[in-house]
C-alpha positions in Angstrom: 4.2 3.3 -8.4 3.0 4.9 -5.2 -0.3 3.0 -5.3 1.5 -0.3 -5.9 3.8 0.4 -2.9 0.9 1.3 -0.7 -1.0 -1.8 -1.6 2.0 -4.0 -1.0 2.6 -2.5 2.4 -1.1 -3.2 3.3 -0.7 -6.8 2.1 2.6 -7.4 4.1 1.0 -5.8 7.2 -2.1 -8.1 6.7 0.1 -11.2 6.3 2.0 -10.3 9.5 -1.1 -9.8 11.6 -3.1 -12.7 10.2 -0.1 -15.0 10.1 1.0 -14.1 13.6 -2.5 -14.4 15.0 -2.9 -17.7 13.2 0.3 -19.1 14.9 -1.1 -18.1 18.3 -4.4 -19.6 17.4 -2.8 -22.9 16.5 -1.1 -23.0 19.9 -4.2 -22.1 22.0 -6.9 -23.8 19.9 -5.1 -26.8 18.4 -2.5 -27.5 21.1 0.5 -26.9 18.9 3.9 -26.0 20.3 4.1 -22.9 22.5 7.0 -21.8 20.3 4.5 -21.1 17.5 2.8 -18.6 19.9 6.2 -17.0 20.6 6.9 -16.8 16.9 3.4 -15.5 16.2 3.8 -12.8 18.8 7.0 -11.7 17.2 5.3 -11.5 13.8 2.5 -9.5 15.4 5.1 -7.0 16.7 6.5 -6.8 13.2 3.1 -5.9 11.9 3.0 -2.8 14.1 6.2 -1.6 12.4 5.1 -2.5 8.9 2.0 -0.4 9.2 4.0 2.7 10.0 5.6 2.5 6.5 2.4 4.0 5.0 2.5 7.7 4.2 -1.0 8.8 5.2 -2.2 9.5 8.7 -3.1 6.9 11.3 -6.9 7.1 10.8 -6.8 6.5 7.1 -4.1 3.9 7.3 -5.9 1.8 9.9 -9.3 2.3 8.3 -8.0 1.2 5.0 -6.0 -1.6 6.5 -9.3 -3.0 7.9 -10.6 -3.6 4.4 -7.4 -5.4 3.4 -7.6 -7.4 6.6 -11.1 -8.6 5.7 -10.0 -9.6 2.2 -6.8 -11.3 3.4 -8.6 -13.1 6.2 -10.8 -14.8 3.6 -7.8 -15.7 1.4 -5.9 -17.0 4.4 -8.8 -19.2 5.5 -9.2 -20.5 1.9 -5.6 -21.4 1.7 -5.0 -22.8 5.2 -8.4 -23.9 6.5 -10.1 -25.0 3.3 -12.8 -22.4 3.8 -14.8 -21.5 0.7 -16.3 -18.0 0.8 -19.8 -17.8 -0.5 -21.1 -15.1 -2.9 -22.1 -12.9 0.0 -18.6 -13.0 1.5 -17.2 -12.0 -1.9 -19.7 -9.2 -2.4 -18.9 -7.9 1.0 -15.2 -7.9 0.3 -15.7 -6.1 -3.0 -17.8 -3.4 -1.2 -15.2 -3.0 1.5 -12.4 -2.7 -0.9 -14.2 0.0 -2.9 -14.9 1.8 0.3 -11.3 1.8 1.5 -10.1 2.8 -2.0 -12.3 5.9 -1.6 -11.0 6.6 1.9 -7.3 6.2 1.1 -6.9 7.3 -2.5 -9.6 10.0 -3.0 -8.0 13.3 -4.0 -8.3 15.9 -1.3 -7.9 19.6 -1.4 
């Protein structure tokens, strides 16, 4: 159960950071309403609080989150920008996720 909770927190944090950043992106790059940037900024602030829900130390949380961020960025782009990751993108994501699993979940003495 602890692993599931940890992974869910990483996913929620990623959605907050990517979603908030995307709303700001739409305002600046696509000329959308400035209110989207305000909302995006609020969601980015929320991300900072969600990340603190993890039980490990700052270094491991943020290093591991980086791997989730990479994976979620590709999923977000696939869903919202019709971006199709190629096999090298997918291989890279798999390598990163294996790496962060070792960083975060490896037993330590």
